[in-house]
C-alpha atoms as an extended CHARMM CRD file, in Angstrom:
* protein
*
        45  EXT
         1         1  MET       CA              0.0800000000        0.1130000000       -0.0880000000  PROA      1               0.0000000000
         2         2  GLU       CA              1.1170000000        3.3500000000       -0.8390000000  PROA      2               0.0000000000
         3         3  SER       CA              1.5680000000        5.9950000000        1.9890000000  PROA      3               0.0000000000
         4         4  MET       CA              0.0010000000        9.4550000000        1.4770000000  PROA      4               0.0000000000
         5         5  TYR       CA              3.6120000000       10.7690000000        1.6640000000  PROA      5               0.0000000000
         6         6  GLU       CA              4.8770000000        8.5650000000       -1.3720000000  PROA      6               0.0000000000
         7         7  TYR       CA              2.0610000000        9.5200000000       -3.4330000000  PROA      7               0.0000000000
         8         8  GLY       CA              1.9640000000       13.3350000000       -2.4810000000  PROA      8               0.0000000000
         9         9  SER       CA              5.4780000000       13.8700000000       -3.1710000000  PROA      9               0.0000000000
        10        10  ARG       CA              5.5430000000       11.9820000000       -6.7230000000  PROA      10              0.0000000000
        11        11  ARG       CA              2.0320000000       13.2520000000       -7.8790000000  PROA      11              0.0000000000
        12        12  GLY       CA              0.7150000000       15.8440000000       -5.5280000000  PROA      12              0.0000000000
        13        13  PHE       CA              3.4240000000       18.3180000000       -4.8700000000  PROA      13              0.0000000000
        14        14  TRP       CA              4.2710000000       18.7020000000       -8.6600000000  PROA      14              0.0000000000
        15        15  ARG       CA              0.5320000000       19.5580000000       -9.4550000000  PROA      15              0.0000000000
        16        16  LEU       CA              0.5360000000       22.2840000000       -6.8160000000  PROA      16              0.0000000000
        17        17  HSD       CA              3.8180000000       23.5120000000       -7.8630000000  PROA      17              0.0000000000
        18        18  LYS       CA              2.6390000000       23.8760000000      -11.1660000000  PROA      18              0.0000000000
        19        19  LEU       CA             -0.4600000000       25.5600000000      -10.0580000000  PROA      19              0.0000000000
        20        20  PHE       CA              1.2090000000       28.1490000000       -7.9760000000  PROA      20              0.0000000000
        21        21  GLN       CA              3.8750000000       29.0020000000      -10.6630000000  PROA      21              0.0000000000
        22        22  GLU       CA              1.2360000000       29.5350000000      -13.3590000000  PROA      22              0.0000000000
        23        23  LYS       CA             -0.6840000000       31.7900000000      -11.1520000000  PROA      23              0.0000000000
        24        24  LYS       CA              2.4260000000       33.6120000000       -9.8220000000  PROA      24              0.0000000000
        25        25  ILE       CA              1.7230000000       32.7950000000       -6.1220000000  PROA      25              0.0000000000
        26        26  PRO       CA              4.5600000000       32.6840000000       -3.7560000000  PROA      26              0.0000000000
        27        27  ILE       CA              4.3980000000       29.6840000000       -1.1610000000  PROA      27              0.0000000000
        28        28  THR       CA              6.1830000000       28.3760000000        1.8880000000  PROA      28              0.0000000000
        29        29  ILE       CA              6.0710000000       24.4200000000        2.4180000000  PROA      29              0.0000000000
        30        30  PHE       CA              6.5910000000       22.8230000000        5.6950000000  PROA      30              0.0000000000
        31        31  GLY       CA              7.3570000000       19.0690000000        5.0930000000  PROA      31              0.0000000000
        32        32  VAL       CA              7.9030000000       15.8940000000        6.9240000000  PROA      32              0.0000000000
        33        33  ALA       CA             11.5670000000       15.3470000000        7.0260000000  PROA      33              0.0000000000
        34        34  MET       CA             11.3630000000       11.7710000000        6.0930000000  PROA      34              0.0000000000
        35        35  ALA       CA              9.5300000000       12.6710000000        2.9490000000  PROA      35              0.0000000000
        36        36  LEU       CA             11.6180000000       15.2960000000        2.0470000000  PROA      36              0.0000000000
        37        37  GLU       CA             14.7670000000       13.1910000000        2.6150000000  PROA      37              0.0000000000
        38        38  ARG       CA             13.4870000000       10.6100000000        0.0010000000  PROA      38              0.0000000000
        39        39  ASN       CA             12.5380000000       13.2450000000       -2.4850000000  PROA      39              0.0000000000
        40        40  PRO       CA             15.2330000000       15.7030000000       -2.7190000000  PROA      40              0.0000000000
        41        41  GLU       CA             14.1890000000       17.2920000000       -5.9170000000  PROA      41              0.0000000000
        42        42  VAL       CA             11.2740000000       18.5350000000       -4.0890000000  PROA      42              0.0000000000
        43        43  VAL       CA             13.4920000000       20.3090000000       -1.7120000000  PROA      43              0.0000000000
        44        44  MET       CA             15.2890000000       22.1170000000       -4.5720000000  PROA      44              0.0000000000
        45        45  GLN       CA             12.3840000000       23.6700000000       -5.9850000000  PROA      45              0.0000000000
C-alpha cells in the first residue's frame, strides 16, 4: 500500500507546484523530514 507521503511527493506536490507557478503565487511549504529526505528534488524547487 502506498503511503500518502509517497503519493504526495510523486504526484501531488508537482501538480500544486505547477498551479502556483502559473498563477505566480508565492508559497512556503512545511514538509515531513522523512518525505523530504526521500525526495530531494522537491526540496530543490
